[in-house]
N, C-alpha and C positions, 0 to 999 in steps of 0.2 A: 617249306622249303624243305627239299629233299636232302640226304647227308651230300650229296656232291657240292650243292650249293654252300654248305655249311664250311666245308673244307676248302674251299677253293680261295687262291690268294688272289690278292688284288695287287695292281703294279700301279704306282704313282711318282711322277718328275716331280720334284719339288727341287728349285733353283739347280735345274740342272742333274742332280743325282737321282737316283731309280730307290725307290723306298717300297718294299713289299709290305702288304698290311693283309689280316686275315681277322674275319670275324669272330671274336671270343662267345662263348656260350654265355658268359654273365657281364663280361665287363665291355660293352662294344667290341671297338676295333683295338688290335694289338699288331708293333712291328713283328716282322718275323724275319728270320735271315736265312733261307733255303741254301742248299749246299749244290744244288743242278740251277744254274741258270743260264737260260740258252742253249741247254745241251752240253755245257762244258760244266765240270767241277769247280766249283771255288772253294780252291785247298786254303785259303786263308779262315774261311768260316770253318770247315771242316775241321782244321787243325786247332788253330788260335781259338775259336769261340768269338768271332767278331773283333777283335783286338789283339795283337804281337803284344802290347804291354800286358794284356790279361795276361796271357801265357806266361810272359815273362814272372809276374809276378805271383803266380799259382808255382811255378818251377822254382822260384825264389825260398817260398813257405815250404814246399816239401822239402826241399834241400835242406833248409836249417832244421826241420823237422828228424829228417833220416841223420842229421849230424850229430844231432842231439843222442839220438837211439844209440849210434855208434859210440860215442864219446862217453857213455855211460857204460858199455858192454864192455869196453876197454879198460874203464876205472874200476870193473867189477873182477875181471879178469886178474887184473895186478896185486889189487887188494887179496884176493885169494892166494896168488902165488907170496905173497908177501905173510900172509898168515900161517901158511905153510913151514916157512923158514923162520917164524918165532919159535924159542924155546916155549914148551910146554911151560905152564905155571902152576906149583904146587901149592895147595893151600893146606896142607896137611892135613888133611880130612882123611 
């Protein structure tokens, strides 16, 4: 089997759906999601990675992380401003 045959993507029709499979090096066959189908770009697979729900979940998690980072930086800035306004404590040393 040469390298062209190893990288060949096979197309199956299952219950009216097109399924693309590829021979794996170690685990037999696996389902693949090609970006270019019939000469057209499949934007859903390119942008969302198979599912719009997966894209939404990833965007939500990234948004929460960025929000936490922003809130932490704002809290540190306000703490720094407040500490500058406090009178300096003299311990008598």
